[in-house]
PATI-578673 format. One record per atom (N, C-alpha, C): residue in one letter; x, y, z negated. Coordinates in steps of 0.2 Angstrom, whole numbers, plus 2048, in hexadecimal, padded with zeros to 3 digits. Last residue first. Layout:
BEGIN
aXYZ
...
end
This chain:
BEGIN
p879845804
p87A84980B
p88184980D
a874835800
a87883B7FE
a87983F805
a86482F804
a86B82E804
a86E835802
i85682A7FB
i85982F7FE
i86082F7FE
g84A81D7FC
g85181F7FA
g8538257FE
v83A81D7F7
v83E81E7FD
v8458207FA
a82A8167F2
a8318187F0
a8358187F7
g81981A7EF
g81E8177F3
g82581A7F1
i8088197EB
i80E81B7E9
i8138177ED
g7F681E7E8
g7FC81B7EC
g80281D7EA
h7F28267DB
h7F08207DE
h7F681C7E2
a7EF8327CE
a7F482E7D2
a7F18287D5
k7E883D7C8
k7E48387CC
k7E98347D1
p7F68477C6
p7EF8467C6
p7EC8417CB
v8048417BE
v8028427C5
v7FA8427C5
a8108417B2
a8098437B4
a8088447BB
v81A8337AE
v81A8397B2
v81383B7B4
k82182A7A1
k81B82C7A5
k81C8327A8
q82D81D79E
q82C82479F
q8258257A3
v82E81079A
v833814798
v83281C799
v825802796
v824809799
v82980D796
a82D7F2797
a82A7F8793
a82A7FE797
r8347E879C
r82D7E879E
r8297ED79A
t8417E679B
t83D7E6795
t8367E6796
k8457E67A9
k8487E17A4
k8437E079E
v83E7F07AF
v83C7E97B1
v83F7E47AC
d8367FE7A8
d83C7FA7A8
d83B7F37AA
i82B8087B0
i82B8027AC
i8327FF7AD
v8228177B1
v8288147B2
v82A80E7AE
n81381C7B7
n8168187B1
n81C8157B4
v80B82A7BB
v8108257BE
v8138227B8
m7FA82F7B7
m80182D7B6
m8058297BB
g7EC8317B4
g7F08357B8
g7F78357B7
d7E282B7AE
d7E682F7A9
d7EB8337AD
v7DD8257B9
v7D88297B5
v7DC82D7B1
n7E881E7C0
n7E48237C3
n7E08277BE
t7F981A7BF
t7F28197BC
t7EE81F7BE
t8058127C9
t8018177C8
t7FB8157C4
t81580C7C5
t80E80A7C6
t80A8107C4
l8258077C8
l82180D7C7
l81A80C7C9
l8337FE7C1
l82D7FE7C5
l8298047C3
r8447FD7C2
r83E8007BF
r8397FF7C4
d8537FD7C4
d84F7F77C2
d8487F97BF
g8598087C9
g8578087C2
g8548027BF
e85B8037D6
e8618057D2
e85F8057CA
p84E8007DA
p8537FB7D9
p8597FD7D5
d83E8037D6
d8448077D6
d84A8027D5
y82E8007DE
y8347FE7DB
y83A8027DC
t81C8037DC
t8228037E0
t8288017DB
t80B8007DB
t8117FF7D8
t8178007DD
h7F98067D8
h7FF8037DC
h8068047D9
f7F08067CB
f7EF8047D2
f7F58017D5
p7E78067BB
p7EE8057BF
p7EC8037C6
q7DD80C7B2
q7DC80B7B9
q7E380B7BD
q7E58157A5
q7DF8127A8
q7DF8127AF
g7F680F7A1
g7F08147A0
g7EA8117A4
l7FD7FF79C
l7FD80679F
l7F780A79D
k8067F2796
k8007F6795
k8017FD798
t80C7E479E
t80E7EB79C
t8087EF79C
e80A7D379B
e8077D979E
e80A7DF79A
s8107C37A0
s80F7C879B
s80C7CE79F
v80D7B87A9
v8127B77A4
v8127BD79E
v7FF7B07AF
v8027B67AD
v8077B57A8
r8017A37BC
r7FF7A57B5
r8027AC7B4
r80579A7C6
r7FE79D7C6
r7FC79F7BF
e8127967C9
e80E7927C3
e8077957C2
k81579F7D3
k8157987D4
k8117947CF
w8137AB7CD
w80E7A97D2
w80F7A27D4
d8137B27BE
d8177AD7C1
d8127A97C7
v8107C37BD
v80D7BD7BE
v8137B87C1
w80D7D07B3
w8137CC7B5
w8117C57B6
l8027DE7B5
l8037D67B3
l8097D47B7
l8007ED7AE
l8037E97B3
l8057E27B1
g7F07F27A8
g7F77F27A8
g7FA7EF7AE
p7E37F479B
p7E67F57A2
p7ED7F57A2
g7DF7E77A1
g7E47E879C
g7E47EE798
l7D67E97AC
l7D37E77A5
l7D87E979F
h7DD7EC7B7
h7D87F17B5
h7D57EF7AE
d7ED7E97BC
d7E77E67B9
d7E37EC7B6
s7F87E67C9
s7F57EB7C5
s7EF7E87C2
l8057DA7C9
l7FE7DB7CB
l7FB7E17C7
v8147D37CF
v8117D87CB
v80A7DA7CD
m81B7C37CF
m8177C87D3
m8147CD7CE
l82B7BA7CE
l8267BE7CB
l8227C37D0
s8347B47D6
s82F7B07D2
s82A7B47CF
r83D7BD7DB
r8387BB7DF
r8337B67DC
d8467C97D5
d8437C37D2
d83D7C17D6
a8497D57DA
a84D7D07DD
a84A7C97DA
m83B7E07E0
m83F7DD7DA
m8437D77DD
f83E7EB7EE
f83A7E67EA
f83F7E37E5
y83D7FA7F8
y8407F67F4
y83C7F17F0
v8358037FF
v83A7FE803
v83E7FA7FF
g8238057FD
g82A8067FC
g82E801800
d8167FF800
d8188027F9
d81F8037F8
q8177F980E
q8127FE80B
q815802805
d81F7EF811
d81D7F3817
d8177F8814
v81A7E5804
v81F7E7809
v81C7EB80E
k8117EB7F5
k8117E87FC
k8177EA800
e80E7E77E5
e8127EB7E9
e8137E77F0
t7FC7E47E2
t8037E37E1
t8077E77E5
h7EC7E77DA
h7F17E87DF
h7F87E67DD
f7E37E07D0
f7E17E47D6
f7E67E47DB
p7DB7D57C4
p7E17D77C8
p7DE7DB7CE
y7D67D67B5
y7D37D87BB
y7D87DA7C0
t7D67C97A8
t7D97CE7AC
t7D57D07B2
g7D17BF7A1
g7D27C579D
g7D57CA7A1
p7D87B27AB
p7D47B47A5
p7D67BA7A2
l7DA7B07BA
l7DF7B37B5
l7DB7B67AF
h7D67A27C4
h7D47A87C0
h7D97A97BB
i7D779C7D5
i7D979C7CE
i7D67A27CB
e7D67927E3
e7D37987DF
e7D57977D8
k7E078D7F0
k7DE78C7EA
k7DB7937E7
k7E178E7FE
k7E57897FB
k7E27877F4
v7D879280C
v7D9793805
v7DC78D802
t7E279581C
t7DC792818
t7DD793810
k7EC797825
k7E679C824
k7E0799821
t7F7790828
t7F078D82A
t7EA792829
v80079A823
v80179682A
v7FA79382C
p7FC79F817
p7FC7A381D
p7FD7A0823
d7F179880C
d7F7796810
d7F779A816
y7EC7A17FD
y7EB79F804
y7F279D807
i7E27A47EF
i7E97A37F2
i7E879F7F8
v7D97AF7E6
v7D97AA7EB
v7DF7AA7EE
m7D47B37D5
m7D97B47DA
m7D87AE7DF
r7C97BB7C9
r7CA7B67CF
r7CF7B87D4
d7C57C37C0
d7CB7C07BF
d7CD7BB7C4
s7BC7D27C2
s7BD7CB7C4
s7C47C97C3
p7B17E07BE
p7B87DC7BD
p7B77D57C0
k7AA7EC7C3
k7A87E57C4
k7AE7E17C4
d7AD7F97C4
d7A97F77BE
d7A77F07BF
i7B57FA7CF
i7B87FC7C9
i7B47F97C3
f7B67EE7DB
f7B27F37D8
f7B47F47D1
g7BD7E37DE
g7C07EA7E1
g7BB7EF7DE
s7BB7D37E1
s7B67D97DF
s7B97E07E2
s7CC7CC7E0
s7C47CC7E2
s7C17D37DF
s7DB7CA7E9
s7D77CB7E3
s7D07CC7E5
s7E57BD7F1
s7E07C27F1
s7DC7C37EB
w7F47B87F8
w7F07B87F2
w7EB7BE7F3
v7FD7AD802
v7FA7B4802
v7F57B37FC
e80E7A6802
e8077A6801
e8047AD801
s81B7A9805
s8187A2807
s8117A2806
q8227B5802
q81D7B5808
q81B7AE80A
d8287B67F7
d82C7B37FC
d8287B2802
p81E7BE7F0
p8257C17F1
p8297BD7F6
t80F7BC7F8
t8137BB7F3
t81A7BD7F5
f8057C8801
f8097C2801
f80D7C27FA
y7F47CD7FE
y7FB7CE7FE
y7FF7C87FE
a7E47D67FE
a7E87D07FF
a7EF7D1800
d7D67DC7F4
d7DD7DD7F7
d7E07D67F9
h7C87D57F4
h7CA7DC7F3
h7D07DD7F7
v7BC7CA7F9
v7C37CB7F9
v7C47D37F8
d7B07C17FA
d7B17C57F4
d7B97C67F4
s7B37B1802
s7AF7B7801
s7B27BB7FB
v7BA7A8810
v7BB7AA809
v7B67B0808
k7C27A281C
k7BB7A1819
k7BC7A2812
i7C87AE827
i7CA7A9822
i7C47A881E
q7C97B0838
q7C57B1832
q7C67AC82D
t7D47B7843
t7D37B1840
t7CF7B3839
i7D47BF853
i7D37BF84C
i7D17B9849
k7E07C2860
k7DB7BE85D
k7DA7BF856
n7EA7C8867
n7E57CC865
n7DF7C8863
t7F67C2868
t7F17BF86B
t7EB7C386B
d7FF7CA860
d8017C7866
d7FB7C586A
l7F97CD854
l7FB7D3858
l7FD7D085F
d7EB7C684D
d7F17C4850
d7F37C9855
y7E47CA83E
y7E47CC845
y7EB7CA848
v7DA7C2832
v7E17C3835
v7E17C483C
r7D07C5824
r7D17C382B
r7D87C582D
l7C47C2817
l7CB7C3819
l7CD7C1820
v7B67C0817
v7B97C7816
v7C07C8816
d7AB7B781B
d7B27B681D
d7B67BD81D
a79C7C0821
a7A07BB81D
a7A77BB81F
q7957D1821
q7987CB824
q79C7C681F
s7917DC81C
s78D7D681A
s7907D081D
t79C7E9817
t7997E581C
t7967DF819
n7A57F1810
n79F7F4813
n79C7F0818
t7B57E9815
t7B17ED810
t7AB7EF814
l7C17DC817
l7BB7E0819
l7B87E4813
t7D37DC819
t7CD7DA815
t7C77DE817
f7E07D5824
f7DC7DA821
f7D57D881E
w7F07D282A
w7EB7D0826
w7E67D6824
l7F87D1839
l7F57D6835
l7EF7D3831
e8057C9840
e7FF7C883C
e7FD7CD838
n8127CA844
n80D7CA849
n8067CA846
p81B7C783A
p81A7CE83C
p8157CF841
r81E7BE82E
r8187BD833
r8167C4836
s8287C3826
s8287BC829
s8237BA82E
p8237D0822
p8287CF827
p8297C882A
a8117D1822
a8177CE81F
a81D7CE824
i8047DD81F
i8097D9824
i80F7D7820
t7F47E281C
t7FA7DF819
t7FE7DB81F
l7E77ED816
l7EB7EA81C
l7F17E7819
v7D67EF810
v7DE7F080F
v7E17EC815
h7C97F1817
h7CB7F5810
h7D37F5810
q7BF7F5825
q7C47F1822
q7C67F581B
p7B07F182F
p7B47F682B
p7B97F2827
v7B17E883F
v7AF7E9838
v7B37EE834
g7B87E784B
g7B07E784B
g7AD7E7844
v7C57E984F
v7C37E384B
v7BB7E284A
m7CF7EE85A
m7C87EE85A
m7C57E8856
l7DC7F7858
l7DA7F0857
l7D37F0856
p7E0804864
p7DE80285D
p7DD7FA85E
p7EF80986D
p7E880686D
p7E6803866
l7F7816864
l7F7810868
l7F080D868
p7FB827863
p7F6822861
p7F781C866
k80B82D85F
k80682C864
k801826862
w815830856
w80E830853
w809830859
t82382F858
t81F83385D
t81883585A
g82582984B
g82982E84E
g826832853
a81C81A84F
a82081E84A
a82482384E
e80C81A857
e813818858
e81781D853
f7FE81384E
f802819851
f809817852
r7ED80C84E
r7F580B84E
r7F8811851
a7DE808844
a7E280D849
a7EA80B848
i7D27FC845
i7D87FE842
i7DD802847
y7C07FF846
y7C77FD849
y7CC7FF844
m7B4803841
m7B57FC843
m7BB7FA847
d7B280C831
d7B380C839
d7B580583B
h7B380E824
h7AD80F827
h7AE81082F
e7C080B81F
e7BA80881B
e7B380A81F
h7CD80782A
h7C880C828
h7C2808824
g7E080782B
g7D980482B
g7D4809828
v7EE809835
v7E980C830
v7E2809831
f7FF806838
f7F8804838
f7F4807833
l80D80B841
l80980C83B
l80280A83C
t81B804848
t814805848
t811806841
k829802845
k82780584B
k82080784B
a82E7FA83B
a82D801839
a82B80583F
d82E7EC83C
d8337F083F
d8337F783F
p8227E9835
p8297E7832
p82F7EB835
s8167F6836
s8197F0839
s8207EF836
w80E7FC827
w8127FD82D
w8147F6830
t7FD800821
t8037FC821
t8077FE827
i7EE803819
i7F480681C
i7FA80181C
g7DD806815
g7E2802816
g7E880581A
h7D5813818
h7D7810812
h7DD80C812
p7CC82081F
p7D281C81F
p7D481A818
q7BE825823
q7C082381C
q7C681E81D
k7BD823834
k7B982582E
k7BC821828
g7CD82583C
g7C682383C
g7C3825835
v7D883383E
v7D782C83F
v7CF82B83E
m7E483E843
m7DD83D842
m7DC836843
l7F384183A
l7F083D83F
l7E883D83E
r7FE84E838
r7F884B835
r7F484883A
v80F850835
v80A84F83A
v80484C836
v81885282B
v81A854832
v814853837
e81985881B
e814855820
e816857827
k829857812
k82385B815
k81F85681A
m83685380D
m830854809
m82A85880C
a841850814
a83F857814
a839858810
v840842811
v846846810
v84484E80F
p83483D815
p83683D80E
p83C84180C
d82884481F
d82F84381F
d831843818
i81883D820
i81C84181C
i82383F81E
i80883E827
i80F83B828
i814840825
s7F783B823
s7FD83F823
s80383B823
t7E983782B
t7EE834828
t7F4839828
t7D783A828
t7DD83C82B
t7E3838828
n7CB83C822
n7CB838829
n7D283A82C
g7C9841816
g7CB84581B
g7CB842822
m7C883880C
m7C283B80D
m7C4841813
r7D583280C
r7CF82E80D
r7C983180E
n7E3833814
n7DF838811
n7D7835811
n7F0828813
n7E9829815
n7E682E811
v80182C816
v7FC82C811
v7F582D814
a811827819
a80B82881C
a806827816
v82282B81B
v81D829816
v81682B819
w831825823
w82A829823
w82682681D
k83D81E822
k83D825826
k836829825
g83E81181D
g83F817818
g83E81E81B
d83C806824
d843809825
d843810820
p82F803821
p8347FF81F
p83B80281F
s82581281C
s82880E821
s82E80981F
v81981180F
v820813811
v82380F816
g80981780C
g80D81280F
g814815811
l7FA818802
l80181B804
l805816807
q7E981D7FF
q7EE818800
q7F581B803
h7E682C7FC
h7E58267F9
h7EA8217FA
p7E183D7FC
p7E68387FE
p7E68327F9
l7D58477FE
l7D68417FA
l7DB83C7FC
k7D984F80D
k7D484E807
k7D4847804
g7EA851811
g7E3851812
g7DF85080C
v7F8859809
v7F585580E
v7EE85680F
a806862802
a7FF862804
a7FD85D80A
i81185B7F7
i81085C7FE
i80885C7FF
k81B8617EA
k81485F7EC
k8138607F3
g82A85C7E1
g82785F7E6
g81F85D7E7
v8308567D6
v83485B7DA
v83085E7E0
l8308507C6
l82C8527CB
l8308577CF
a83C8437C2
a83A84A7C1
a83584C7C7
y8408347B8
y83E8377BE
y83B83E7BD
p8508327AF
p8498337B0
p8478367B6
e85D8277B5
e85B82D7B3
e85382E7B3
g86281C7BC
g86381C7B5
g8608227B1
p8648247CB
p86581E7C7
p86681F7C0
k8598327CC
k85F82F7CD
k8608297C9
g84A8367D3
g84D8337CD
g8548307CF
d83C8407D7
d84383E7D8
d84583B7D2
l82B8417DD
l8308407D7
l83783E7DA
v81E8497E4
v8248467E5
v8298477DF
w80D8477E9
w81284A7E4
w8188467E5
v80384C7F5
v8078477F3
v80C84A7EF
q7F28537F3
q7F98547F4
q7FC84D7F3
d7E58557EE
d7E68557F5
d7EE8567F7
t7E28547E1
t7E685A7E3
t7E785B7EA
s7DD8477DF
s7D984D7DD
s7DC8547DF
e7E683E7E3
e7E083E7E6
e7DC8457E5
s7F683D7E7
s7F28407E1
s7EB8427E4
a8028317EB
a7FB8347ED
a7F78377E7
v8138337E9
v80D8317E6
v8078357E8
f82382E7EC
f81D8317EF
f81782E7EC
i83382F7E6
i82D82C7E5
i8278307E8
r84482C7EA
r83E8317EB
r83882D7EB
l8538297E2
l84D8267E5
l84882B7E5
k86482E7E8
k85E82F7E3
k85882B7E6
s86D8297F0
s86F82D7EA
s86A82E7E5
y86C8187F7
y86A81F7F6
y86D8227F0
l87180F805
l8718107FE
l86F8177FC
p86580E813
p86C80F810
p86B810808
p859801815
p85B808815
p862809811
p85D7F281F
p85B7F5819
p85D7FD819
s8577F2830
s85C7F282B
s85A7F5825
p8477EB834
p84C7F0834
p8517EF82F
a8447DA839
a8437DF834
a8487E4835
p83F7D4849
p8447D5844
p8437DB83F
i8317CB84D
i8347D284D
i8397D3848
p82E7BD856
p8307C0850
p8337C7851
t8217BB861
t8287BD861
t82A7C085B
p8157B0866
p8177B5861
p81F7B5861
t80F7AE876
t8147AB871
t8167B086D
p8087B587F
p8047B087B
p8097AD876
s80C7C6880
s80E7BF881
s80A7BB87D
s7FE7D1885
s8047CF881
s8057C8882
a7F47DF889
a7F67D888B
a7FC7D7887
p7E97E987E
p7EF7E8883
p7F17E1884
a7D87E887F
a7DE7E787B
a7E47E6880
p7CF7F4889
p7D07ED887
p7D77ED883
e7C7803883
e7CC800887
e7CD7F9885
s7BF80A87B
s7BC807880
s7C1803885
q7C8811872
q7C380C870
q7C0808875
y7D181B875
y7D3814877
y7CD80F876
a7CC826870
a7CC825878
a7CE81E87A
a7CD825863
a7C7824865
a7C782386D
v7D882785B
v7D9822860
v7D2821863
d7DB839858
d7DA832856
d7DA82E85C
s7E884685A
s7E284385B
s7E183C859
v7F284E84E
v7F2849854
v7EB846854
v7F685D848
v7F1858848
v7F185484E
p805864841
p801863846
p7FC85D845
a80586B830
a808866835
a80386583B
g801872826
g80287682C
g805871831
a801874814
a7FF87181A
a800875820
t80F87880A
t80987980D
t807875813
t8178727FC
t817872803
t810873806
s81F8777ED
s8198767F1
s81A8767F8
a8298717E0
a8298757E7
a8238737EA
c82A8737CF
c8278707D5
c8278747DA
a8388707C3
a8338747C6
a8308717CC
a83A8637B6
a83C8677BC
a83686B7BF
v8308567B0
v83685A7B0
v83785D7B6
v82484F7A7
v8258527AD
v82A8577AD
m81E84679B
m82584779E
m8258497A5
t80E84C79A
t812847798
t81984879C
g80085379C
g80685479C
g80B84F799
i7BC82E7D4
i7BF8357D5
i7BE8397CF
i7C181F7D2
i7BD8247CE
i7C182B7CF
a7C18157E0
a7C58197DB
a7C181E7D8
l7BA8077E5
l7B980E7E5
l7BD8117DF
a7BD7FB7F1
a7BF7FD7EA
a7BE8057EA
f7B37F07F9
f7B47F77F9
f7B67F97F2
m7BC7E07FB
m7B67E57FB
m7B87EC7FA
end
């Protein structure tokens, strides 16, 4: 459902500012009356791209809602993160998605009806795409060739060809959407949750091969995400900041049915790190899933097979999205109200650094190779 974000500490190094000036590409409105493209009735697995090369430093991109910028942090293995730049984008940058090959960072400008495409090496906006009303959900295809953008106040999911940024025929889903999810193991399935609608079955799956939509019989869904081994889908509930819910629903992605409803007492789970969205690296321990928690407030460490919270790392107010640094074995989680990126040591599960970023929300990591 509709999650409404409420619109000095260790910052090292000088900031470089990048001004807007990228070309604007028209939206997909021209395609809305066209039929969906024909495709093979048999799903064809799409191979995942090769892993990004080893990097000399990790670059972190953070959507700063109140400044209309994406803030950029650099960190070498074992060293603190430092603020190295600010990239001007559209109005209220919110959700952010990193392409699986690490070549692009896309950010939805929620109140600007645009999506900014950023070159992570050059640290500049290369194009600003016109999309529908109030873009929110964002994800990439596992082969890194297609960007998907969902809308909280429009009836279609936009698609763009990576690199050329040509608009592709949109997915006409007939309802506003909140979040999007794709798993590399199921590359032809786009999972999405609904918002701003009275319709039932608020978790749905769009088959990109057959153009058919499967409605999953469930109510009150906020975000939906695959477990680390992609054998299950979990969804959090409510999504309203002032209406906490400890309810999680677990699904079988093959049958697209509810397996179990559980509760995590004393918590309010929100988001986890998603493949094809929150960076290109993930924790090696697949038995753990991390969930942002608005009641702790903090980051929950969840044994998803046993359906229980193992521990919680306390953070600032309203934690949202998380990305991972493999060389430093660190997680980075945004907290929105106090405006921080919280750097967490995975081994100790302790906060080892805080970097101030005003109204921090979406976050993603990209490895930058040595020149």
